[in-house]
N, C-alpha and C positions, 0 to 999 in steps of 0.2 A: 600455702599461705594461711595461716589460720583465720578463722571465719569471725573472730572476734574483731568489734570495733575499739579502738583507743578511747579511755574515758574523756579524754580532752577532746573527743570529738566536736561535741556541742559548742564549746568554746571556739574553737577553730571556724566553725561553719558561720558564727557571727562576725569573724574578722575576715573570712576569706574575703578576698578581691579587694577589701577595703586597705588603702593607704593612710598612713597617719596623717591626718590632717594638720597636725602640729607641726608638721615638718617645717624646717626654716624655709623662707621664699626662694632663698637661692641654696638648694642642695648642693653638696659636694659632688663634682662629677665623679661618675664611675671610673675604675680603673679599667675596664671593660673597653676595648675599642670600639668607637661608635661603627654601624655599619656603613658600608660605601653607598648603600642605598639612603641615607640620612638625607631629609629634603633639603632643598634650598629655597630661600625666601624669593617670592617673585610680586610681581606689580598685583598679583590675584589674591596673593595670601598676606595675612598680617604678619608685621615682623615679629621677632623672637620676644621681643618685650611686651606684645600686646595681646589680650586675652580676646577671642572671637565675641564679638557681640552677642549676648544671650546663648553663648556657646556654639553659634553656627558661623563657621569660616565664610566668608564672602563668595570664595570658589564653589560652594557646593551650592548647586540648584535646588531651589525649593520644589520637591516631588509633589505631585498631585496627591492628593489623599482620598483614596476611593475605600467604600468597605469592601473586605474580601470575603467572600465565602469559601471556607475551607473544602477543598475536594477530596481531603484523606480523612480516616477516622484518626482523630488526635486526642489522645490520652492528655488529661490537664496538667500534669506534673511529673517528673521521672527523676528520681534520684539514682536509680542504678536499672540493669537491663535483667534479662533472664538469668538465675541462680543455678541453672542446669549444665552450663557450660564453663570451661575455665578460660575465662576471658575478661579483658578488663578494657575500657574505653578512658585513653587519655586525653585529656582536655587542656588546653592553656585560656587564659583570661589575658587579651591583649588591651590592656587599661590605657585611657587618657583622658585623665580630667582636665579641664579648661586651664587649669595653671600647669600642667604638665606640657599641655599643648604650647604654651607661652615660652616653655624653657625647651622646646623641641631641639632647637638647633647649638644648644649650649650642654644639656645634659644627656647620657647615654639612656635612651628608654628602649631601647632593644637589647637582648644578649644575643649577638649574631652566633655565640658559639651553639646555642639551643638550636638554632635553626638549622645550621650546618650539620650538628649531630642527627639531627630527624632525618636529612638528606642522606646523609652517608651511611646511615643503617637502615634507611627505608622503613623508618618506624610511622603508621599510621597516627594521626592525632586530629582532633577539632580544634579550631582555633576561634573562640568567642572573640568579636572585634566590637570594640566601642568605635562609632561612625568618626569620632575625631581622631582614633589611630589611624583609621582608612584615609582620611583626608592629609594626615600628616606624612604618611607613608606610602604613597599609591603604588611605587613601584614594588614594594615589599609585598603589597597585597596582591597585585597582579602575578607576583612570583609563586604565593601561595596557592592562587586560583589556577595557575598551570601544572599544579603538582599533584598528580591522582592519588597520592597517598594522604593529602591534607583535605579536609572538610572545614568549610568558611561557616559560621554561626553569627548569631546576633547579641551583643552584649549592651545595650542601647547605645543612645547616641555618646553622652559626656558623662557616663556613669554617675548620676543624678541618683538620688535615693528615690524609692517609690512608697516608702511610710515613713511617717514623720520620727519613728525611732530609729532609722536604719544607722547602724554605725560607720563613721568615717564616710558620710557622703552628706552632700548639700541637697537641700529639695528641688525638685523639678522646677525651673522658673519661666514664664512666659518670655518668648513665645512657644517654647517648647510645652508640649503636652505629654501624658503617657503614651498616647495613640502615635504622634510624632517622634518620640524615642526609639519607638520599633520601626516605623516606616521609613523615617530619613536614613537610618543605618542600612536597612533594607535596600534602599535605593544607591546609595553611594557603593556597596558592594556589588549590585548589579550592573551598575555604569561600568567600575573597573575590571569585571570578571567574566559577566554574563551568567553569574551563577545566582540563582533564588533561594534565598538561606530557609531552612525548615525549621531551625532550633532555637530558641533564645535564653539567655540567662539573667537573671535580675542581678543587678549590681548588689552585693552584700548578700544574696540571697533573700532579699527583703520584700515580702509581697502578702498581699491577701487574697483571699479566693476570687473577689470581684477582679483583680488585676490579671491573675491567672487566666481567667474567662476572657478578659479584653484579649490578651495575648493569642489565646486559642482562637477568638473569632478573628484575627488578624492571619490565621493559617499556619503558626508556629507553635511547635511544642515547647514547653517550659522546661528547662532542664536545671537540676540541681546538682548533687554530689552527695558520695556515702564516704569519702577517701580523701584524705587531705594532704599534702606534703608539708604545710607548716612554714612555707615561706614568708608568708604575709607577718609571722609573729618573728622573724629573723632566726630562725631556728638554724642550728647548726647542720652541715652535711649529713652526718650520721644519724643526727635525730631525725631529718626528713626522711632518710632510707628507711629508719625503724619505723616510723608512723606508717610510710606506704607498706612495707612489708609486714607489719603487725596489724593493721587496720583495713587492707583491700581484702576483698573475698571476691569469689565467683559472680560475674555482673557487675562489679564496681565503675563507678565514673569516678575518676580520681581527677582533682583539680590543682593545677598549679598555675604559674604565670609566665609570660614571655618577655616581660619587661626587664629581669635581671636586676643586678645592683645598681645604685644603692638599696634601691626599695624592695626588691624581692632576691635575696642573695641565695647563693649555695644550690639554685637549682639545677644549673649546668653540671655541676659536681655530682648531685644525686642522680641525675639521670644517667651519668656514664657508668655508674653502678647498677641502676635500677632496670635499663633498658636490656643488658646482657643477663641479667639475673631472672628477670620474665622468661625472657626466651629459653635459659638453661633449666628453668623448671617448669617448663611446659604451658606456659601461659600464652595466650593469643592476645595480640594488642589490635584494637580496632578503634575506628572512628564511634561516635555516637550514634550515629545513622545506621551503622552496620549492627551495632548492639541492639539497637530497638527495631531491627526490621525495615526502615525506612531511609535509605542512603540518601543524602542530597544530590539530585540528578546533576550531572555536568552538562556545558553546554556543548553542542554538536561539534566536533573536531577537535574538543579539548583534550589533553593528556588523558 
């Protein structure tokens, strides 16, 4: 795989993980069949027409917020791993803005084909979860937590932007804070799976050094990327394949999305080609934790 990065990488990094906020309020449902694990409204959940107050669904307990002293040596920010080995970390962002949460029972927000492909091929991957995604799809998150090839990580609670100029995001609003964007997602993943996440990805990759330091103080590594599918920009299958084959190199962290169409099209189709291509060309696909030498511990007795 060539070592060069595509010239458009910078532009994609700004758009990565951002959904077009000018999407119509009622996007056209995907033609992909929604997962059988789709949530059902209950008395403890808001209806599909209601956006949870301050992005916090009523069924989520408010975790106590205590300072965490890191027990590991944590680099501040990582866009890639060691360049000495022919390996690549495959990562997926599982996005869930408040407006997506409100539409979760009507619009397909997960592409089940991606999950089934990862399971069928036993392909390792790290999935960065918004807390609202875990709230919307608890059974699916439990399924991930029971799969030894899947590593779960933190993508904030509601995909709010951490900087004023972060594209395709809205600002963090009270009662949410930068700290609770991290700790509330930690709490729901731990409650559902018993897993204590090690890694955090900023929405849109937008951050300052102060915010990276805050995440570090909470015991998580901040993870970026140096290789992009281009699904956020609506690229065709072939263009996504070319972006990865031409833009990734040894130790790359590649980013794409679990949501599928209509918001992130052609990811499944690209993966159908890329997973066997990587393996046929001698690449080892790993999780972020393995790439960085700090795999997320699994609960005792789990897969």
